[in-house]
Kinemage of the C-alpha trace (Angstrom):
@kinemage 1
@onewidth
@group {chain A} dominant
@subgroup {mainchain}
@vectorlist {calphas} color= white
{ca met a 1} P -86.311 -55.354 130.389
{ca lys a 2} L -85.735 -51.828 129.147
{ca asn a 3} L -82.191 -51.914 130.557
{ca ile a 4} L -81.372 -55.241 128.851
{ca leu a 5} L -82.483 -54.227 125.338
{ca pro a 6} L -79.677 -51.667 124.733
{ca ile a 7} L -77.123 -54.265 125.872
{ca ile a 8} L -78.504 -56.824 123.411
{ca leu a 9} L -78.472 -54.299 120.576
{ca ala a 10} L -74.905 -53.272 121.393
{ca ala a 11} L -73.812 -56.917 121.410
{ca val a 12} L -75.436 -57.548 118.028
{ca ala a 13} L -73.774 -54.451 116.558
{ca phe a 14} L -70.391 -55.528 117.990
{ca ile a 15} L -70.700 -58.997 116.411
{ca ala a 16} L -71.740 -57.468 113.069
{ca val a 17} L -68.676 -55.202 113.073
{ca leu a 18} L -66.424 -58.173 113.841
{ca leu a 19} L -67.888 -60.123 110.921
{ca ile a 20} L -67.435 -57.203 108.541
{ca leu a 21} L -63.870 -56.514 109.614
{ca ser a 22} L -62.754 -60.139 109.859
{ca pro a 23} L -60.357 -61.050 107.032
{ca thr a 24} L -61.409 -63.380 104.229
{ca pro a 25} L -60.208 -66.948 104.894
{ca lys a 26} L -57.032 -67.776 102.973
{ca val a 27} L -55.962 -70.944 101.180
{ca glu a 28} L -52.470 -72.032 100.187
{ca val a 29} L -52.292 -72.580 96.418
{ca val a 30} L -49.646 -73.113 93.749
{ca thr a 31} L -48.516 -69.986 91.872
{ca ala a 32} L -45.832 -69.261 89.292
{ca ala a 33} L -42.488 -68.189 90.751
{ca arg a 34} L -41.364 -66.812 87.387
{ca glu a 35} L -42.520 -66.440 83.782
{ca leu a 36} L -43.596 -69.895 82.572
{ca pro a 37} L -43.987 -69.999 78.767
{ca phe a 38} L -46.149 -72.383 76.805
{ca gly a 39} L -44.488 -75.795 76.449
{ca his a 40} L -42.291 -75.406 79.537
{ca thr a 41} L -41.856 -78.501 81.726
{ca val a 42} L -42.546 -77.519 85.320
{ca gln a 43} L -39.680 -77.873 87.819
{ca ser a 44} L -39.913 -77.429 91.579
{ca glu a 45} L -38.140 -74.043 91.420
{ca asp a 46} L -40.737 -72.745 88.909
{ca ile a 47} L -43.533 -72.698 91.466
{ca arg a 48} L -44.236 -71.531 94.978
{ca ile a 49} L -47.008 -71.733 97.507
{ca ser a 50} L -48.943 -68.519 98.124
{ca ser a 51} L -51.637 -67.858 100.698
{ca leu a 52} L -54.487 -66.142 98.883
{ca pro a 53} L -58.069 -65.136 99.735
{ca lys a 54} L -60.399 -68.066 99.205
{ca asp a 55} L -63.063 -65.991 97.434
{ca ile a 56} L -60.767 -65.141 94.473
{ca leu a 57} L -59.607 -68.693 93.771
{ca pro a 58} L -60.863 -70.730 90.795
{ca lys a 59} L -62.277 -74.153 91.556
{ca asp a 60} L -59.379 -76.044 89.949
{ca ala a 61} L -56.588 -74.100 91.675
{ca leu a 62} L -53.811 -76.507 92.684
{ca thr a 63} L -52.756 -76.857 96.310
{ca asp a 64} L -49.935 -79.415 96.082
{ca pro a 65} L -46.757 -78.708 94.029
{ca ala a 66} L -46.298 -82.442 93.505
{ca gln a 67} L -49.427 -82.371 91.330
{ca ile a 68} L -47.690 -80.499 88.504
{ca val a 69} L -43.922 -81.008 88.752
{ca gly a 70} L -42.892 -82.724 85.518
{ca leu a 71} L -46.018 -81.659 83.638
{ca thr a 72} L -46.114 -79.198 80.744
{ca ile a 73} L -47.465 -75.668 80.798
{ca asn a 74} L -50.218 -75.495 78.175
{ca val a 75} L -51.230 -71.905 78.980
{ca gly a 76} L -48.410 -69.409 79.559
{ca arg a 77} L -48.224 -68.056 83.125
{ca ser a 78} L -46.695 -64.852 84.479
{ca glu a 79} L -44.979 -64.498 87.850
{ca gly a 80} L -47.553 -64.604 90.629
{ca asp a 81} L -50.285 -66.177 88.495
{ca ile a 82} L -52.378 -68.940 89.998
{ca ile a 83} L -51.686 -72.271 88.271
{ca arg a 84} L -54.825 -74.270 87.578
{ca leu a 85} L -55.254 -77.907 86.656
{ca ser a 86} L -56.465 -76.802 83.207
{ca his a 87} L -53.140 -74.984 82.632
{ca val a 88} L -50.985 -78.135 82.599
{ca gly a 89} L -50.874 -81.389 80.663
{ca glu a 90} L -48.812 -84.465 79.942
{ca gln a 91} L -47.181 -82.971 76.853
{ca pro a 92} L -47.333 -79.778 74.801
{ca met a 93} L -49.427 -79.530 71.682
{ca thr a 94} L -47.095 -80.669 68.921
{ca leu a 95} L -47.048 -80.464 65.140
{ca ser a 96} L -47.462 -83.528 62.963
{ca pro a 97} L -45.060 -83.966 60.001
{ca asp a 98} L -47.656 -82.603 57.564
{ca glu a 99} L -48.288 -79.390 59.553
{ca arg a 100} L -46.579 -76.059 60.003
{ca ala a 101} L -47.088 -73.399 62.706
{ca val a 102} L -48.285 -70.031 61.383
{ca ala a 103} L -48.565 -66.923 63.549
{ca val a 104} L -51.164 -64.241 62.920
{ca thr a 105} L -52.187 -61.108 64.804
{ca val a 106} L -55.710 -60.955 66.215
{ca asp a 107} L -57.707 -58.439 68.225
{ca asn a 108} L -60.910 -58.671 70.245
{ca ala a 109} L -63.071 -58.760 67.118
{ca ser a 110} L -60.987 -61.123 64.965
{ca gly a 111} L -59.771 -63.312 67.838
{ca leu a 112} L -63.041 -63.969 69.699
{ca ala a 113} L -62.090 -61.621 72.546
{ca gly a 114} L -59.350 -63.964 73.727
{ca leu a 115} L -61.703 -66.860 74.482
{ca leu a 116} L -59.671 -69.286 72.358
{ca arg a 117} L -57.614 -71.952 74.080
{ca gln a 118} L -54.978 -74.429 72.982
{ca gly a 119} L -56.511 -77.315 71.057
{ca asp a 120} L -59.586 -75.387 69.880
{ca leu a 121} L -60.594 -75.709 66.232
{ca val a 122} L -61.271 -72.538 64.277
{ca gly a 123} L -62.386 -71.451 60.839
{ca val a 124} L -61.039 -68.470 58.933
{ca ile a 125} L -63.119 -65.793 57.221
{ca val a 126} L -61.152 -63.775 54.684
{ca ile a 127} L -62.069 -60.086 54.376
{ca val a 128} L -60.827 -58.257 51.258
{ca asp a 129} L -61.231 -54.539 50.595
{ca ser a 130} L -61.283 -54.250 46.808
{ca ser a 131} L -61.161 -50.441 46.602
{ca ser a 132} L -57.638 -50.565 45.189
{ca ala a 133} L -58.911 -52.737 42.333
{ca gly a 134} L -61.246 -50.009 41.082
{ca glu a 135} L -64.290 -51.352 42.926
{ca thr a 136} L -65.910 -49.892 45.985
{ca gly a 137} L -66.840 -52.469 48.548
{ca thr a 138} L -65.743 -55.291 50.803
{ca tyr a 139} L -65.830 -59.015 50.084
{ca ser a 140} L -65.896 -61.747 52.726
{ca lys a 141} L -65.618 -65.519 52.399
{ca ala a 142} L -65.476 -68.400 54.859
{ca ala a 143} L -62.311 -69.871 53.408
{ca val a 144} L -60.922 -72.709 55.520
{ca glu a 145} L -61.905 -74.654 58.615
{ca asn a 146} L -60.523 -77.092 61.204
{ca leu a 147} L -57.295 -75.251 61.974
{ca arg a 148} L -55.990 -76.141 65.417
{ca val a 149} L -54.957 -73.488 67.935
{ca leu a 150} L -51.432 -74.076 69.215
{ca tyr a 151} L -50.852 -70.901 71.202
{ca leu a 152} L -52.465 -67.606 72.186
{ca ser a 153} L -50.643 -64.705 73.833
{ca pro a 154} L -51.240 -65.025 77.599
{ca asp a 155} L -51.731 -61.276 77.969
{ca phe a 156} L -54.502 -61.381 75.307
{ca gln a 157} L -56.419 -64.348 76.695
{ca ala a 158} L -59.773 -63.662 78.306
{ca leu a 159} L -59.395 -63.626 82.073
{ca glu a 160} L -61.454 -66.007 84.139
{ca pro a 161} L -62.616 -65.330 87.716
{ca gly a 162} L -59.580 -65.551 89.944
{ca glu a 163} L -57.219 -64.683 87.078
{ca asp a 164} L -58.287 -61.064 86.688
{ca val a 165} L -56.197 -59.995 89.687
{ca val a 166} L -52.585 -60.437 90.754
{ca thr a 167} L -52.037 -60.935 94.462
{ca thr a 168} L -48.677 -60.300 96.101
{ca glu a 169} L -47.855 -61.052 99.689
{ca thr a 170} L -45.194 -59.617 101.992
{ca asp a 171} L -44.595 -60.319 105.677
{ca asn a 172} L -47.766 -58.696 106.948
{ca thr a 173} L -49.471 -57.307 103.863
{ca thr a 174} L -51.444 -58.786 100.972
{ca ala a 175} L -51.922 -56.548 97.947
{ca thr a 176} L -54.394 -57.285 95.147
{ca val a 177} L -54.017 -55.462 91.836
{ca ala a 178} L -56.245 -55.734 88.748
{ca lys a 179} L -54.465 -57.584 85.938
{ca asp a 180} L -54.125 -55.754 82.634
{ca arg a 181} L -55.389 -57.611 79.557
{ca lys a 182} L -54.162 -56.582 76.105
{ca thr a 183} L -56.711 -56.067 73.315
{ca gln a 184} L -54.387 -57.506 70.662
{ca gly a 185} L -52.216 -60.601 70.616
{ca ala a 186} L -50.443 -63.291 68.652
{ca leu a 187} L -52.199 -66.503 67.675
{ca val a 188} L -50.368 -69.580 66.380
{ca leu a 189} L -52.260 -72.101 64.260
{ca ala a 190} L -51.331 -75.594 63.076
{ca val a 191} L -51.814 -75.480 59.302
{ca pro a 192} L -51.642 -78.455 56.880
{ca ile a 193} L -48.926 -78.214 54.227
{ca glu a 194} L -51.168 -79.713 51.550
{ca ser a 195} L -53.173 -77.334 49.387
{ca met a 196} L -56.823 -77.041 50.315
{ca thr a 197} L -59.884 -76.440 48.181
{ca ile a 198} L -62.057 -73.411 48.877
{ca met a 199} L -65.567 -74.157 47.630
{ca tyr a 200} L -67.946 -71.504 46.298
{ca asp a 201} L -71.610 -72.498 46.140
{ca phe a 202} L -73.522 -70.145 43.803
{ca ser a 203} L -76.575 -72.411 43.444
{ca glu a 204} L -78.833 -70.006 45.344
{ca val a 205} L -77.481 -66.676 44.072
{ca glu a 206} L -76.406 -67.581 40.487
{ca pro a 207} L -77.715 -71.096 39.687
{ca ala a 208} L -75.980 -71.141 36.300
{ca leu a 209} L -72.591 -70.935 38.017
{ca gly a 210} L -73.264 -73.911 40.274
{ca gln a 211} L -70.251 -74.717 42.430
{ca gln a 212} L -66.747 -73.491 41.748
{ca lys a 213} L -63.506 -73.997 43.595
{ca arg a 214} L -60.156 -72.367 44.209
{ca val a 215} L -57.140 -74.362 45.378
{ca val a 216} L -54.815 -72.525 47.768
{ca asn a 217} L -51.976 -73.234 50.140
{ca val a 218} L -53.363 -72.037 53.484
{ca ile a 219} L -49.905 -71.259 54.878
{ca glu a 220} L -49.371 -68.811 52.034
{ca met a 221} L -52.911 -67.436 52.281
{ca leu a 222} L -52.643 -66.663 56.005
{ca thr a 223} L -49.216 -65.105 55.563
{ca ala a 224} L -50.472 -62.950 52.697
{ca leu a 225} L -53.444 -61.766 54.760
{ca glu a 226} L -51.155 -60.924 57.674
{ca ala a 227} L -48.953 -58.798 55.413
{ca ser a 228} L -51.684 -57.264 53.243
{ca glu a 229} L -53.136 -53.795 53.756
{ca asn a 230} L -56.343 -54.779 51.920
{ca gly a 231} L -56.986 -58.143 53.551
{ca arg a 232} L -57.861 -59.302 57.055
{ca leu a 233} L -58.836 -62.544 58.696
{ca phe a 234} L -61.487 -63.192 61.305
{ca leu a 235} L -61.781 -66.442 63.227
{ca tyr a 236} L -64.820 -68.389 64.317
{ca leu a 237} L -64.888 -71.227 66.838
{ca met a 238} L -65.917 -74.680 65.644
{ca pro a 239} L -67.338 -77.732 67.453
{ca arg a 240} L -65.513 -81.048 67.077
{ca asp a 241} L -68.341 -82.534 65.024
{ca ala a 242} L -68.979 -79.457 62.869
{ca gln a 243} L -71.107 -79.817 59.757
{ca glu a 244} L -69.486 -78.720 56.515
{ca met a 245} L -70.184 -75.087 55.624
{ca val a 246} L -69.974 -74.006 51.975
{ca thr a 247} L -70.845 -70.420 50.992
{ca ser a 248} L -70.798 -68.239 47.921
{ca gly a 249} L -69.038 -65.414 49.751
{ca leu a 250} L -70.548 -62.026 50.443
{ca trp a 251} L -70.136 -58.837 48.380
{ca leu a 252} L -71.125 -56.173 50.898
{ca pro a 253} L -72.682 -53.617 48.460
{ca glu a 254} L -75.226 -56.261 47.390
{ca leu a 255} L -76.810 -56.084 50.841
{ca val a 256} L -78.068 -52.596 50.041
{ca ile a 257} L -81.522 -52.651 48.398
{ca lys a 258} L -82.998 -49.345 47.265
{ca pro a 259} L -86.560 -48.764 45.985
{ca tyr a 260} L -86.976 -47.974 42.255
{ca lys a 261} L -88.565 -44.622 43.068
{ca pro a 262} L -87.195 -42.682 46.029
{ca thr a 263} L -89.643 -42.426 48.891
{ca pro a 264} L -90.810 -38.775 49.175
{ca thr a 265} L -89.790 -36.993 52.314
{ca ile a 266} L -92.305 -34.559 53.790
{ca ser a 267} L -90.753 -31.179 54.369
{ca pro a 268} L -90.879 -30.211 58.032
{ca glu a 269} L -91.588 -26.630 56.930
{ca ile a 270} L -95.167 -27.581 56.070
{ca phe a 271} L -95.876 -28.144 59.744
{ca glu a 272} L -94.605 -24.677 60.610
{ca gln a 273} L -97.264 -22.968 58.422
{ca pro a 274} L -100.718 -22.114 59.757
{ca val a 275} L -103.385 -24.636 58.849
{ca glu a 276} L -105.248 -21.963 56.803
{ca glu a 277} L -102.205 -21.367 54.549
{ca val a 278} L -101.720 -25.083 53.976
{ca leu a 279} L -105.368 -25.515 52.999
{ca ala a 280} L -105.242 -22.452 50.738
{ca gly a 281} L -102.317 -23.892 48.854
{ca glu a 282} L -104.124 -27.138 48.036
């Protein structure tokens, strides 16, 4: 029995090493053979089949080229990128006659860290630094809602599991490299050409003012914010059945509340004096 035990242990160790060193199973999936921009209609020469490790593949990775030939790329793809079912559609997102496409620059903070996707609805918060107007402070206002996302820079989009690496394959070698994601990108919104009303509800902060409104052309407003040194826009994601949101706007200095009399601060020096000296001074 003593002679058999070392053999059993050696066999178990050998099997464990084989399992550790055995390559991850691979699956043949559809990848981009070249740069495929948003709106491009997929042709057979635009795609290729790549054999990639199964554990890096998203659930909706495509395995048959016939599934997407003739469909439209709704999310731009770079060469070597895995093409998922969610990346293609029957037709690109188009503009209606009463809409125009407006491009703005967003970063991780203003563009929801790249989580936006084509077809999402967003609202716009306008941020204005009024220092140049002789005032010190920043004003913010939720200005307009229900703007549709047409496009987001592919290199800015948040990367999902399976998309955060680029895998290349040669005759006998498979190389996996981390994909670089930019922290700033271009966002294109579908904006109505009709002027829209920005509502200000002062009923809770200045009841005498009630509600007031400002009529603006959103195309001009977004363009002005993009070009302005004192203004910025931030986006927020909206549900399809969003309730109407009307605000008074926020003047940042008003958030600061100070007591009428400054709170006295005990000098730390008092704790450095002997107790007898402190008592003698009372």
